[in-house]
C-alpha positions as a Markdown table, in Angstrom:
| # | Residue | x | y | z |
|---|---|---|---|---|
| 1 | Met | -23.1 | -18.5 | 2.8 |
| 2 | Thr | -24.0 | -19.0 | -0.6 |
| 3 | Val | -22.7 | -17.6 | -3.9 |
| 4 | Glu | -23.3 | -17.9 | -7.2 |
| 5 | Gly | -22.4 | -16.7 | -10.2 |
| 6 | Pro | -20.3 | -17.3 | -13.0 |
| 7 | Ser | -18.4 | -20.7 | -12.9 |
| 8 | Ile | -14.5 | -20.8 | -12.3 |
| 9 | Asp | -12.8 | -20.5 | -16.6 |
| 10 | Ser | -8.6 | -22.5 | -15.6 |
| 11 | Thr | -8.7 | -21.8 | -19.2 |
| 12 | Arg | -8.1 | -18.7 | -18.8 |
| 13 | Pro | -5.5 | -16.4 | -16.6 |
| 14 | Ser | -6.6 | -14.4 | -13.9 |
| 15 | Ile | -4.7 | -11.4 | -12.0 |
| 16 | Ala | -6.3 | -12.9 | -8.5 |
| 17 | Arg | -4.6 | -16.3 | -9.3 |
| 18 | Val | -1.6 | -15.4 | -10.4 |
| 19 | Tyr | -1.1 | -12.4 | -7.6 |
| 20 | Asp | -1.7 | -16.0 | -5.7 |
| 21 | Tyr | 0.8 | -17.8 | -7.6 |
| 22 | Leu | 4.1 | -14.8 | -7.7 |
| 23 | Leu | 3.0 | -15.0 | -3.5 |
| 24 | Gly | 3.4 | -18.8 | -3.2 |
| 25 | Gly | -0.3 | -19.8 | -2.6 |
| 26 | Lys | -1.3 | -22.5 | -4.6 |
| 27 | Asp | -4.8 | -21.4 | -5.6 |
| 28 | Asn | -4.1 | -21.2 | -9.8 |
| 29 | Tyr | -4.0 | -22.7 | -12.3 |
| 30 | Ala | -1.1 | -23.8 | -14.9 |
| 31 | Val | -2.5 | -20.9 | -17.4 |
| 32 | Asp | -1.8 | -18.5 | -14.5 |
| 33 | Arg | 1.2 | -20.0 | -12.9 |
| 34 | Glu | 2.1 | -19.2 | -17.2 |
| 35 | Val | 2.0 | -15.8 | -16.9 |
| 36 | Gly | 3.3 | -15.9 | -12.8 |
| 37 | Asp | 6.9 | -17.5 | -15.0 |
| 38 | Val | 7.4 | -14.3 | -17.2 |
| 39 | Phe | 8.0 | -12.0 | -14.6 |
| 40 | Phe | 9.6 | -15.4 | -12.2 |
| 41 | Arg | 11.7 | -16.4 | -15.2 |
| 42 | Asp | 12.7 | -12.8 | -17.7 |
| 43 | Leu | 12.3 | -9.4 | -14.8 |
| 44 | Pro | 13.7 | -11.4 | -11.2 |
| 45 | Gly | 13.8 | -9.2 | -8.2 |
| 46 | Ser | 10.0 | -8.2 | -9.7 |
| 47 | Val | 7.9 | -11.0 | -6.8 |
| 48 | Ala | 8.9 | -7.7 | -4.4 |
| 49 | Ile | 6.5 | -6.4 | -5.7 |
| 50 | Ala | 3.6 | -8.6 | -4.6 |
| 51 | Phe | 5.7 | -9.3 | -1.5 |
| 52 | Ala | 6.0 | -5.4 | -0.4 |
| 53 | Asn | 2.2 | -4.3 | -1.6 |
| 54 | Arg | 0.8 | -7.0 | 1.1 |
| 55 | Ala | 3.0 | -6.4 | 4.2 |
| 56 | Ala | 2.4 | -2.2 | 3.4 |
| 57 | Leu | -0.9 | -3.6 | 3.5 |
| 58 | Thr | -0.4 | -5.7 | 7.4 |
| 59 | Arg | 1.2 | -2.6 | 8.2 |
| 60 | Ala | -1.7 | 0.3 | 7.6 |
| 61 | Ile | -4.3 | -2.4 | 8.2 |
| 62 | Thr | -2.6 | -2.7 | 11.9 |
| 63 | Gln | -2.1 | 1.4 | 12.1 |
| 64 | Ile | -6.1 | 2.0 | 11.8 |
| 65 | Val | -7.4 | 0.1 | 13.9 |
| 66 | Thr | -4.6 | 0.8 | 16.5 |
| 67 | Thr | -5.2 | 4.7 | 15.7 |
| 68 | Thr | -8.4 | 5.4 | 15.0 |
| 69 | Asp | -11.9 | 4.0 | 16.0 |
| 70 | Val | -12.0 | 3.3 | 12.4 |
| 71 | Arg | -13.9 | -0.5 | 13.4 |
| 72 | Gln | -15.5 | -1.3 | 9.7 |
| 73 | Phe | -13.0 | -2.1 | 6.4 |
| 74 | Ile | -14.7 | -2.3 | 2.8 |
| 75 | Asp | -11.7 | -4.2 | 0.4 |
| 76 | Leu | -11.7 | -3.8 | -2.9 |
| 77 | Gly | -10.6 | -5.5 | -5.5 |
| 78 | Ser | -10.0 | -8.2 | -1.6 |
| 79 | Gly | -7.8 | -10.7 | -4.5 |
| 80 | Leu | -7.5 | -14.6 | -3.6 |
| 81 | Pro | -7.4 | -15.2 | 0.3 |
| 82 | Thr | -3.9 | -15.4 | 1.9 |
| 83 | Ala | -2.1 | -14.7 | 5.6 |
| 84 | Asp | -2.8 | -11.8 | 7.2 |
| 85 | Asn | -5.6 | -10.7 | 5.3 |
| 86 | Val | -7.7 | -7.5 | 6.6 |
| 87 | His | -9.8 | -9.5 | 9.3 |
| 88 | Gln | -7.3 | -10.5 | 10.7 |
| 89 | Val | -5.0 | -8.1 | 10.9 |
| 90 | Ala | -7.5 | -6.0 | 12.3 |
| 91 | Gln | -9.8 | -8.4 | 14.3 |
| 92 | Arg | -6.5 | -9.5 | 16.2 |
| 93 | His | -6.1 | -5.9 | 17.6 |
| 94 | Ala | -10.2 | -4.6 | 18.0 |
| 95 | Pro | -12.5 | -8.0 | 17.5 |
| 96 | Glu | -15.5 | -5.9 | 16.8 |
| 97 | Ser | -13.9 | -5.3 | 13.6 |
| 98 | Arg | -16.4 | -5.6 | 10.2 |
| 99 | Ile | -14.9 | -6.3 | 6.9 |
| 100 | Val | -16.3 | -6.8 | 3.8 |
| 101 | Tyr | -14.7 | -8.0 | 1.1 |
| 102 | Val | -15.6 | -7.3 | -2.9 |
| 103 | Asp | -13.9 | -9.6 | -5.8 |
| 104 | Asn | -15.2 | -9.8 | -9.5 |
| 105 | Asp | -13.4 | -13.3 | -9.9 |
| 106 | Pro | -15.9 | -16.5 | -9.0 |
| 107 | Gln | -12.7 | -18.6 | -7.8 |
| 108 | Val | -11.8 | -15.7 | -5.4 |
| 109 | Leu | -16.2 | -16.1 | -4.1 |
| 110 | Val | -15.4 | -19.4 | -3.2 |
| 111 | His | -12.5 | -19.8 | -1.7 |
| 112 | Gly | -13.6 | -16.3 | 0.9 |
| 113 | Cys | -17.0 | -17.9 | 1.4 |
| 114 | Ala | -15.1 | -20.9 | 2.6 |
| 115 | Leu | -12.5 | -19.1 | 4.8 |
| 116 | Leu | -14.9 | -16.9 | 5.9 |
| 117 | Glu | -18.3 | -18.3 | 7.4 |
| 118 | Gln | -17.7 | -18.8 | 10.6 |
| 119 | Asn | -17.0 | -15.2 | 11.6 |
| 120 | Asp | -20.1 | -13.4 | 11.1 |
| 121 | Arg | -18.6 | -10.2 | 11.1 |
| 122 | Thr | -17.2 | -10.5 | 7.7 |
| 123 | Arg | -18.9 | -11.2 | 4.3 |
| 124 | Val | -17.7 | -11.9 | 0.9 |
| 125 | Val | -19.7 | -9.6 | -2.0 |
| 126 | Arg | -19.3 | -10.5 | -6.1 |
| 127 | Ala | -19.0 | -7.2 | -7.5 |
| 128 | Asp | -17.5 | -4.5 | -9.7 |
| 129 | Val | -15.0 | -2.5 | -8.0 |
| 130 | Arg | -15.8 | -0.1 | -10.5 |
| 131 | Asp | -19.4 | -0.2 | -10.3 |
| 132 | Pro | -19.3 | 1.2 | -6.6 |
| 133 | Asp | -23.4 | 1.9 | -6.0 |
| 134 | Gly | -24.1 | -1.5 | -6.3 |
| 135 | Val | -21.0 | -2.5 | -3.8 |
| 136 | Arg | -22.3 | 0.3 | -1.2 |
| 137 | Ala | -26.1 | -1.3 | -2.3 |
| 138 | His | -25.6 | -4.6 | -1.6 |
| 139 | Pro | -27.5 | -5.9 | 0.8 |
| 140 | Asp | -24.4 | -7.8 | 2.8 |
| 141 | Thr | -22.9 | -4.7 | 2.6 |
| 142 | Leu | -25.7 | -2.9 | 4.0 |
| 143 | Glu | -25.6 | -5.8 | 7.0 |
| 144 | Leu | -22.5 | -5.4 | 8.2 |
| 145 | Ile | -20.9 | -2.0 | 7.3 |
| 146 | Asp | -23.0 | 1.2 | 8.8 |
| 147 | Phe | -22.1 | 4.6 | 6.8 |
| 148 | Asp | -23.0 | 7.1 | 9.2 |
| 149 | Arg | -19.2 | 5.9 | 11.0 |
| 150 | Pro | -16.3 | 6.3 | 9.9 |
| 151 | Val | -15.9 | 3.5 | 7.1 |
| 152 | Ala | -11.8 | 2.4 | 6.4 |
| 153 | Val | -12.0 | 1.9 | 2.5 |
| 154 | Val | -8.6 | -0.1 | 1.2 |
| 155 | Leu | -7.5 | -0.1 | -2.0 |
| 156 | Ser | -5.0 | -2.0 | -2.2 |
| 157 | Ala | -3.4 | -3.0 | -5.6 |
| 158 | Val | -6.7 | -2.3 | -7.6 |
| 159 | Leu | -6.4 | 1.0 | -8.8 |
| 160 | His | -3.4 | 0.4 | -11.4 |
| 161 | His | -6.0 | -2.7 | -13.0 |
| 162 | Val | -8.6 | 0.1 | -13.6 |
| 163 | Asn | -7.3 | 1.9 | -16.9 |
| 164 | Asp | -8.1 | 5.4 | -17.3 |
| 165 | Glu | -11.0 | 5.5 | -19.6 |
| 166 | Glu | -12.7 | 3.4 | -16.2 |
| 167 | Asp | -11.9 | 6.6 | -14.5 |
| 168 | Pro | -9.9 | 5.4 | -11.1 |
| 169 | Ala | -10.8 | 8.7 | -9.2 |
| 170 | Gly | -14.0 | 8.7 | -9.7 |
| 171 | Ile | -14.2 | 5.4 | -7.7 |
| 172 | Val | -11.7 | 7.3 | -5.2 |
| 173 | Arg | -14.4 | 9.9 | -5.1 |
| 174 | His | -17.4 | 8.2 | -5.0 |
| 175 | Trp | -16.4 | 6.5 | -1.7 |
| 176 | Arg | -14.3 | 9.5 | -0.9 |
| 177 | Asp | -18.3 | 11.6 | -0.9 |
| 178 | His | -20.6 | 8.5 | 0.6 |
| 179 | Val | -18.4 | 8.2 | 3.6 |
| 180 | Pro | -18.2 | 10.3 | 6.8 |
| 181 | Ser | -15.5 | 12.4 | 8.3 |
| 182 | Gly | -12.8 | 10.1 | 10.0 |
| 183 | Ser | -12.5 | 7.2 | 7.1 |
| 184 | His | -10.1 | 6.1 | 6.0 |
| 185 | Phe | -8.4 | 5.9 | 1.8 |
| 186 | Phe | -5.4 | 2.7 | 1.2 |
| 187 | Val | -4.0 | 3.2 | -1.3 |
| 188 | Ser | -1.6 | 1.0 | -3.4 |
| 189 | His | -0.3 | 1.0 | -7.3 |
| 190 | Phe | 2.3 | 0.5 | -9.3 |
| 191 | Arg | 4.6 | 3.1 | -9.9 |
| 192 | Ser | 6.1 | 4.9 | -13.3 |
| 193 | Gly | 9.5 | 3.9 | -13.3 |
| 194 | Asp | 10.4 | 5.6 | -16.4 |
| 195 | Asn | 13.1 | 1.8 | -16.8 |
| 196 | Pro | 13.2 | -1.0 | -19.4 |
| 197 | Glu | 11.8 | -3.4 | -16.1 |
| 198 | Thr | 8.6 | -1.0 | -15.9 |
| 199 | Ala | 7.5 | -0.9 | -19.6 |
| 200 | Glu | 8.4 | -4.3 | -19.6 |
| 201 | Ala | 6.0 | -5.2 | -17.0 |
| 202 | Glu | 3.2 | -3.0 | -17.9 |
| 203 | Arg | 3.4 | -5.2 | -21.0 |
| 204 | Val | 2.8 | -8.5 | -20.5 |
| 205 | Leu | -0.1 | -7.0 | -17.7 |
| 206 | Gln | -1.0 | -5.4 | -20.8 |
| 207 | Gln | -0.3 | -8.7 | -23.3 |
| 208 | Thr | -2.6 | -11.0 | -20.4 |
| 209 | Phe | -5.2 | -9.2 | -19.4 |
| 210 | Gly | -6.2 | -6.2 | -21.3 |
| 211 | Arg | -5.3 | -3.9 | -17.6 |
| 212 | Gly | -2.2 | -2.7 | -15.8 |
| 213 | Arg | -1.5 | 1.4 | -16.5 |
| 214 | Trp | 1.8 | 2.1 | -14.4 |
| 215 | Arg | 1.2 | 5.8 | -12.9 |
| 216 | Thr | 3.0 | 8.4 | -12.0 |
| 217 | Asp | 3.4 | 9.9 | -8.0 |
| 218 | Glu | 1.5 | 13.0 | -9.3 |
| 219 | Glu | -0.8 | 10.6 | -10.8 |
| 220 | Ile | -1.6 | 8.4 | -7.6 |
| 221 | Ala | -1.4 | 11.6 | -5.3 |
| 222 | Ser | -4.0 | 12.7 | -7.4 |
| 223 | Leu | -6.9 | 10.3 | -7.2 |
| 224 | Leu | -7.1 | 11.1 | -3.3 |
| 225 | Asp | -7.9 | 14.7 | -4.2 |
| 226 | Gly | -10.1 | 15.7 | -1.7 |
| 227 | Leu | -8.4 | 13.9 | 1.5 |
| 228 | Glu | -5.6 | 14.8 | 3.6 |
| 229 | Ile | -2.6 | 11.9 | 2.4 |
| 230 | Leu | -1.4 | 11.1 | 6.2 |
| 231 | Asp | 2.6 | 11.0 | 7.2 |
| 232 | Pro | 4.8 | 10.2 | 5.3 |
| 233 | Gly | 2.9 | 10.5 | 1.9 |
| 234 | Ile | 3.0 | 8.3 | -1.5 |
| 235 | Val | 6.2 | 6.8 | -0.6 |
| 236 | Pro | 7.8 | 3.3 | -2.2 |
| 237 | Ala | 5.9 | 0.1 | 0.2 |
| 238 | Pro | 8.6 | -1.0 | 2.1 |
| 239 | Leu | 9.3 | 3.1 | 2.8 |
| 240 | Trp | 5.3 | 3.7 | 4.2 |
| 241 | Arg | 5.7 | 3.0 | 7.7 |
| 242 | Pro | 8.3 | 0.3 | 8.3 |
| 243 | Asp | 8.0 | -2.3 | 11.5 |
| 244 | Pro | 10.7 | -1.2 | 13.2 |
| 245 | Val | 12.4 | -4.8 | 13.1 |
| 246 | Gly | 12.4 | -7.0 | 10.3 |
| 247 | Ser | 11.5 | -6.2 | 7.2 |
| 248 | Asn | 12.8 | -2.5 | 8.5 |
| 249 | Pro | 14.5 | -0.8 | 5.4 |
| 250 | Trp | 16.6 | 1.0 | 8.0 |
| 251 | Ser | 19.9 | -0.6 | 9.2 |
| 252 | Ala | 20.8 | -0.3 | 13.1 |
| 253 | Asp | 23.0 | 3.0 | 12.3 |
| 254 | Gly | 19.6 | 4.6 | 10.9 |
| 255 | Ala | 21.0 | 4.8 | 7.2 |
| 256 | Gln | 19.0 | 3.9 | 4.9 |
| 257 | Arg | 19.0 | 0.7 | 3.0 |
| 258 | Glu | 18.9 | 0.4 | -0.4 |
| 259 | Leu | 16.0 | -0.2 | -1.9 |
| 260 | Ser | 15.7 | -3.3 | -5.3 |
| 261 | Val | 14.1 | -0.8 | -8.8 |
| 262 | Trp | 11.2 | -3.7 | -8.2 |
| 263 | Gln | 10.5 | -2.0 | -4.6 |
| 264 | His | 10.5 | 1.5 | -5.7 |
| 265 | Leu | 8.0 | 0.0 | -8.4 |
| 266 | Ile | 5.0 | 0.4 | -5.5 |
| 267 | Val | 3.6 | 2.6 | -3.7 |
| 268 | Ala | 1.8 | 2.9 | -0.5 |
| 269 | Gly | -0.4 | 5.9 | 1.0 |
| 270 | Leu | -2.5 | 6.2 | 3.8 |
| 271 | Ala | -5.6 | 9.3 | 3.3 |
| 272 | Arg | -8.3 | 10.6 | 5.7 |
| 273 | Lys | -11.8 | 12.4 | 4.4 |
| 274 | Ala | -11.8 | 15.7 | 6.8 |
C-alpha cells in the first residue's frame, strides 16, 4: 500500500504524536515531547485522560462487535497505531471485520500502512475528517465499506479538535445521513469542568495547535442529535460500561471509587441510528 502526501515535519508539533508521547509511544519528536511535557510537568494527572479514552474505545469496539451484527468500522482521526487498535479489537472477536482508518497526519499514514500492509480487511485513508464527502467517496473506503449495511463510525477524541466554526455537528450529521439503520457511533470528547485544570489544558492546546474545544455535556450530546444514545449515556470515560475487573471504577462492595478531576474531563458515549 503506497501513501502519497506531505512529508513529515519534525519541527512542528503534531496532535497525533503528542498523544503518542502521552501514551508512552516512541513515534514522536522533541517538539512533540515539549508539548507533552507541559502536561506531565504543569498538569500532573492529565495523562489519565489519554488512557481513560483509549480504554473506553477498546470497550466500545468490543461491545459493538460482540452484541451487534456490525462488522464495518470507519475510525475518523485515528491517530498513531498503538496497542489494541480498532482492527485488532474487532478482528479478535470477528475476523471478518473490515476497518478504514482516516487521518491527515503523514506520520500516521506511514506507520499505519506499515502496520496494516498484511491485513487485507483494513485500509488507511489520507483525508480530513472535516471533509466527510471526501472520506466516504475515497476509493479505499468504497473498496472496503458497504454503505448498504450498518457501519460503526468512530469519533474517538477527535471532535474536540474541530472548532465550532468548522461545524462538528455537521460532520456527525453527514455520517448519520449516509449510513443505514443499525449503524453505531462512538464518541469521546473533552468535557468542560469549569475549573483551572480545564482552562489551562484548553489554553495549551489552543496556543500550540490553534484548536482544542472543551464542550459541556449538553453540547456533546447535541453532536449526536437524531441518534439514540445508548446506556449509560454520555458519562466520564472510566464509567462507560467498565470492565468487571482490572480498571473497574467500582470497588468489591459495589461502591463507586472517586474519579480524579482529569478522569471527569473525558467523556464517552455510544449511539445508534434507529
